[in-house]
C-alpha positions as a Markdown table, in Angstrom:
| # | Residue | x | y | z |
|---|---|---|---|---|
| 1 | Gln | -41.9 | -59.6 | -60.1 |
| 2 | Val | -42.3 | -55.8 | -60.0 |
| 3 | Gln | -39.7 | -53.3 | -61.1 |
| 4 | Leu | -39.5 | -49.6 | -60.3 |
| 5 | Val | -37.3 | -47.6 | -62.6 |
| 6 | Glu | -36.4 | -44.0 | -61.8 |
| 7 | Ser | -35.2 | -41.5 | -64.4 |
| 8 | Gly | -34.6 | -37.7 | -64.7 |
| 9 | Gly | -31.8 | -37.2 | -62.3 |
| 10 | Gly | -28.7 | -35.2 | -63.1 |
| 11 | Leu | -26.6 | -32.1 | -62.4 |
| 12 | Val | -28.4 | -28.8 | -62.0 |
| 13 | Gln | -27.3 | -25.4 | -60.7 |
| 14 | Pro | -28.8 | -23.9 | -57.5 |
| 15 | Gly | -32.2 | -22.5 | -58.2 |
| 16 | Gly | -32.8 | -24.9 | -61.1 |
| 17 | Ser | -35.4 | -27.5 | -61.7 |
| 18 | Leu | -35.6 | -31.2 | -62.4 |
| 19 | Arg | -38.4 | -33.7 | -62.9 |
| 20 | Leu | -38.0 | -37.3 | -61.7 |
| 21 | Ser | -40.1 | -40.1 | -63.0 |
| 22 | Cys | -40.7 | -43.6 | -61.5 |
| 23 | Ala | -42.3 | -46.2 | -63.7 |
| 24 | Ala | -43.6 | -49.4 | -62.2 |
| 25 | Ser | -43.8 | -52.5 | -64.4 |
| 26 | Gly | -44.4 | -56.2 | -64.1 |
| 27 | Ile | -47.4 | -58.1 | -62.6 |
| 28 | Ile | -49.4 | -55.3 | -60.9 |
| 29 | Phe | -53.0 | -55.5 | -59.7 |
| 30 | Ser | -53.0 | -52.2 | -57.9 |
| 31 | Ile | -50.6 | -49.7 | -56.3 |
| 32 | Asn | -51.4 | -48.1 | -53.0 |
| 33 | Asp | -49.1 | -45.5 | -51.6 |
| 34 | Met | -46.1 | -44.3 | -53.6 |
| 35 | Gly | -43.2 | -42.1 | -52.4 |
| 36 | Trp | -39.9 | -40.5 | -53.0 |
| 37 | Tyr | -37.0 | -40.9 | -50.5 |
| 38 | Arg | -33.5 | -39.6 | -50.7 |
| 39 | Gln | -30.1 | -40.4 | -49.2 |
| 40 | Ala | -27.2 | -38.1 | -49.1 |
| 41 | Pro | -23.6 | -39.3 | -48.5 |
| 42 | Gly | -23.1 | -40.2 | -44.8 |
| 43 | Lys | -26.8 | -39.7 | -44.0 |
| 44 | Gln | -29.8 | -41.9 | -43.5 |
| 45 | Arg | -32.4 | -42.3 | -46.1 |
| 46 | Glu | -35.2 | -39.8 | -45.5 |
| 47 | Leu | -38.7 | -39.2 | -46.7 |
| 48 | Val | -39.2 | -36.6 | -49.4 |
| 49 | Ala | -42.9 | -36.9 | -50.3 |
| 50 | Thr | -45.6 | -39.5 | -50.5 |
| 51 | Ile | -48.9 | -39.8 | -52.5 |
| 52 | Thr | -51.8 | -42.1 | -52.0 |
| 53 | Ser | -53.7 | -43.8 | -54.8 |
| 54 | Gly | -56.4 | -41.2 | -54.4 |
| 55 | Gly | -53.9 | -38.3 | -54.8 |
| 56 | Ser | -53.4 | -37.2 | -51.2 |
| 57 | Thr | -49.9 | -35.9 | -50.6 |
| 58 | Asn | -47.4 | -35.5 | -47.8 |
| 59 | Tyr | -44.1 | -33.6 | -47.9 |
| 60 | Ala | -41.0 | -33.3 | -45.8 |
| 61 | Asp | -40.8 | -29.7 | -44.3 |
| 62 | Ser | -37.5 | -29.2 | -46.2 |
| 63 | Val | -39.2 | -29.5 | -49.6 |
| 64 | Lys | -42.6 | -28.0 | -49.0 |
| 65 | Gly | -43.4 | -25.3 | -51.5 |
| 66 | Arg | -40.6 | -26.4 | -53.8 |
| 67 | Phe | -41.3 | -30.0 | -54.7 |
| 68 | Thr | -44.5 | -31.4 | -56.1 |
| 69 | Ile | -45.4 | -35.1 | -56.2 |
| 70 | Ser | -47.9 | -36.6 | -58.6 |
| 71 | Arg | -48.9 | -39.9 | -60.2 |
| 72 | Asp | -50.6 | -41.3 | -63.3 |
| 73 | Asn | -52.4 | -44.4 | -62.1 |
| 74 | Ala | -53.2 | -45.5 | -65.7 |
| 75 | Lys | -49.5 | -45.6 | -66.4 |
| 76 | Asn | -48.3 | -46.8 | -63.0 |
| 77 | Thr | -46.0 | -43.8 | -63.0 |
| 78 | Met | -45.1 | -41.3 | -60.3 |
| 79 | Tyr | -43.3 | -38.0 | -60.7 |
| 80 | Leu | -41.4 | -35.5 | -58.6 |
| 81 | Gln | -41.2 | -31.9 | -59.9 |
| 82 | Met | -38.3 | -30.2 | -58.1 |
| 83 | Asn | -38.0 | -26.5 | -58.3 |
| 84 | Ser | -35.7 | -23.9 | -56.6 |
| 85 | Leu | -33.2 | -26.7 | -56.0 |
| 86 | Lys | -30.6 | -26.2 | -53.3 |
| 87 | Pro | -27.2 | -27.8 | -52.8 |
| 88 | Glu | -28.6 | -29.6 | -49.7 |
| 89 | Asp | -31.0 | -31.4 | -52.1 |
| 90 | Thr | -28.1 | -33.3 | -53.5 |
| 91 | Ala | -28.7 | -37.0 | -52.9 |
| 92 | Val | -29.7 | -40.3 | -54.5 |
| 93 | Tyr | -33.4 | -40.3 | -54.9 |
| 94 | Tyr | -35.3 | -43.5 | -54.5 |
| 95 | Cys | -38.8 | -44.5 | -55.6 |
| 96 | Asn | -41.0 | -46.6 | -53.3 |
| 97 | Ala | -44.3 | -48.3 | -54.0 |
| 98 | Asp | -46.7 | -50.5 | -52.1 |
| 99 | Val | -47.8 | -52.9 | -54.8 |
| 100 | Arg | -50.5 | -55.6 | -54.8 |
| 101 | Arg | -49.6 | -58.1 | -57.5 |
| 102 | Arg | -52.9 | -60.1 | -57.4 |
| 103 | Ala | -56.3 | -59.3 | -55.9 |
| 104 | Trp | -55.9 | -62.1 | -53.4 |
| 105 | Leu | -52.4 | -61.2 | -52.3 |
| 106 | Ser | -51.3 | -58.8 | -49.7 |
| 107 | Ser | -49.3 | -55.8 | -50.9 |
| 108 | Thr | -45.5 | -55.7 | -50.9 |
| 109 | Asp | -43.0 | -52.8 | -50.7 |
| 110 | Tyr | -40.8 | -52.3 | -53.7 |
| 111 | Trp | -37.8 | -49.9 | -54.2 |
| 112 | Gly | -36.2 | -48.5 | -57.3 |
| 113 | Gln | -32.4 | -48.5 | -57.9 |
| 114 | Gly | -32.1 | -44.8 | -57.3 |
| 115 | Thr | -31.2 | -41.8 | -59.4 |
| 116 | Gln | -28.5 | -39.2 | -58.6 |
| 117 | Val | -29.5 | -35.6 | -58.2 |
| 118 | Thr | -26.6 | -33.1 | -57.8 |
| 119 | Val | -27.2 | -29.4 | -57.2 |
| 120 | Ser | -24.0 | -27.5 | -57.7 |
| 121 | Ser | -22.6 | -24.4 | -59.4 |
């Protein structure tokens, strides 16, 4: 089994910063794409940012220039540095990873349990 555990969420004032982490553990041969998604109350889950195993990144227009996604392949960990936070960034943030558990197996999508980010004065 593979587990994704997010950390780093919390309450922050508008204009502040937070850094989220997502650590993957379990039987892991390799991790392909990883990503951050978020879901605000009453809204659908949406893409925030993705990163390939080679480090190529993609961002939602709403977070470009404010958020930075990164990963440490040696530690099977992904990060999201969030700067200049706005109240509309308030949501539960979920980690996603496309994981291959064995070389001979196809990859499977895994999700973390989510971490709450609240931006409010």
